[in-house]
C-alpha positions, -999 to +999 in steps of 0.1 A: +344-145-428+349-182-439+340-220-428+366-245-436+353-281-432+379-312-431+379-350-421+388-353-383+380-388-378+361-421-386+339-436-360+313-468-367+320-467-405+310-429-403+329-394-412+337-370-381+343-339-397+358-307-381+342-273-390+366-242-386+347-208-383+373-180-391+361-146-385+373-109-406+398-105-376+416-139-373+394-154-344+387-190-347+366-214-340+367-252-345+340-279-337+336-311-346+303-333-353+308-361-327+293-347-291+293-309-312+329-304-293+346-276-295+382-285-303+399-249-301+391-216-298+418-191-312+421-158-300+448-125-297+458-116-266+470-082-253+500-083-278+481-095-308+492-129-305+465-156-314+466-186-293+440-218-284+424-209-251+404-242-246+412-278-235+412-306-259+428-334-280+447-339-316+429-368-324+389-383-322+402-416-307+412-396-277+379-377-273+359-410-278+385-426-251+383-393-227+365-389-196+365-351-190+338-342-217+363-317-232+344-287-253+314-312-255+274-308-256+261-323-226+224-338-225+198-345-222+204-332-187+232-319-178+248-325-142+237-353-120+205-369-112+204-383-078+196-420-079+196-425-115+158-422-117+130-400-116+091-396-114+074-374-139+036-381-138+034-412-111+058-431-133+095-437-126+120-438-149+155-455-144+184-438-165+218-449-169+240-446-139+274-433-149+286-419-115+288-445-089+248-444-079+240-414-101+235-402-136+258-376-148+257-353-179+229-375-202+246-412-190+272-437-206+259-427-245+248-390-237+246-361-265+286-360-260+291-396-276+269-392-308+275-381-340+254-351-352+237-340-386+256-310-394+249-277-420+271-246-424+254-213-426+269-179-438+261-144-443+281-114-443+275-107-409+279-141-387+289-177-397+270-210-378+274-244-377+241-262-370+239-297-353+212-318-351+203-351-337+173-371-328+174-390-295+150-416-295+123-420-269+141-445-237+178-432-250+196-439-219+160-443-198+149-408-207+109-410-225+102-394-259+118-387-291+133-357-288+144-335-316+178-314-305+195-285-327+224-266-313+240-239-334+276-222-331+273-186-344+304-164-345+306-129-355+330-099-357+327-085-322+342-117-314+315-131-299+305-170-302+264-175-292+250-212-288+215-221-290+200-249-279+164-259-291+143-290-285+111-303-291+097-337-277+070-361-286+062-370-246+070-348-214+106-353-207+138-334-190+157-314-212+188-294-198+219-287-221+249-269-216+287-267-232+311-284-214+345-263-223+372-258-201+388-224-208+425-215-200+428-179-215+469-181-205+470-190-244+482-226-255+479-242-219+511-219-208+498-219-172+470-234-152+440-212-144+445-207-106+459-169-114+425-166-136+400-138-116+364-149-119+333-124-114+298-136-110+267-117-105+250-142-079+245-140-039+237-175-037+253-209-044+240-244-040+252-268-012+265-301-018+267-333-003+296-357-008+286-369-039+285-337-054+245-338-055+229-307-041+213-310-009+186-283-017+199-256+007+209-217-012+237-208+004+249-172+007+279-161-009+289-131+009+319-139+033+330-171+015+353-183-013+322-185-035+315-145-032+325-137-071+306-105-066+341-088-068+369-104-090+386-132-072+414-150-082+404-194-088+436-202-065+417-185-036+391-213-035+417-242-041+437-229-012+406-222+009+397-246+041+359-241+033+340-275+037+324-268+006+359-258-015+370-295+004+345-315-006+350-306-045+388-318-042+402-283-034+383-261-056+350-254-071+324-280-088+296-258-077+263-243-092+257-208-088+221-189-089+227-160-115+215-126-102+207-113-134+208-126-173+220-107-206+246-083-184+278-092-183+271-118-155+299-136-158+337-125-164+368-144-167+400-130-171+437-135-170+461-105-163+491-123-177+479-125-212+455-096-208+427-121-220+390-115-209+358-137-216+322-124-207+292-146-207+259-134-212+230-164-207+190-170-201+201-198-181+191-195-143+224-210-130+259-215-137+282-246-124+319-232-123+340-262-120+380-254-116+394-291-132+396-304-092+395-341-105+416-340-138+447-364-134+484-367-137+483-393-169+483-383-208+483-354-226+462-323-230+477-308-271+510-318-258+511-307-221+511-331-195+476-333-174+472-320-143+445-304-121+436-266-126+445-269-166+412-250-173+378-239-155+343-247-171+316-221-168+287-245-176+254-220-182+224-242-173+195-250-151+203-263-116+213-298-115+191-322-100+160-297-101+136-328-108+142-335-067+140-301-054+107-283-063+125-252-051+144-252-078+135-239-113+124-271-134+140-282-165+106-306-172+098-302-210+061-307-219+051-324-246+055-306-283+067-271-260+101-255-275+131-258-253+149-230-262+183-211-245+210-190-259+246-187-239+266-161-257+309-156-252+324-124-259+362-127-263+381-096-258+413-078-240+418-060-214+432-024-214+471-023-212 
């Protein structure tokens, strides 16, 4: 196993480096210390061809200008916060509003747009890159100085673990996720409409026309949101269900997981044979099928268009601060925030 560190670009007189983690079987993970972005994940298909299975760009400039959050860590809070404000202990905090009147994915300069410190850790069984960042009190409107660490670890079982941790000197909010877009076809040979997804989830969140949770939990049974058995992404895109139409013909929805650490999310591509199994300790996952991607620019040489990737964002439920019935993402002073999501890459038997 090895790690290759290279210069990726320059931003505001600071160097941005890439870190490529390679295990003994040829699987590769490349990430950069700008936004903790995962730029490439290279895995074999059923015929042993190694190809990239995430969306991204070739240059730092494209990531800085980009609006799709490709491969980033988003925070302090993933998802939307209604009205860009919240109350905590009787005090109202006003956040940056970067999507209509709402706050999205940490604001105008969230965790996805800062340069993190990085360190490499290696032992015989696994290799890691640990990113760290001090988010100052008042950043994007949030209270508290928060020390954040995000660690990407690759092992010889073709597993990537992402460990998030944080500690604040004031009561605050924290709810991070990784925003990678997966496409198991390899090197974006096709879109993800023929990918199948299976989720251990009986309920999903109803959204309003601003894609904010209404507070209602809807049962998946009998709808295009029922992934308790394998379902093609295409079925939701072609569906006339009001919630699919609302999201721009597809999915942009939080699902409440009914189990954790038990193969609760499985994505498959029958053409390549590649599989992705996700296990997490988070209460939910946001499924986003790339409905808002525009036909402009290129992604690794492929013209951008809808449905080129699917995000599987393990996290607390969006806008939870305004919904007492949702699991809370309030972080108490000096309390440690910690969460782990594991991604296992494999191939289905022929």
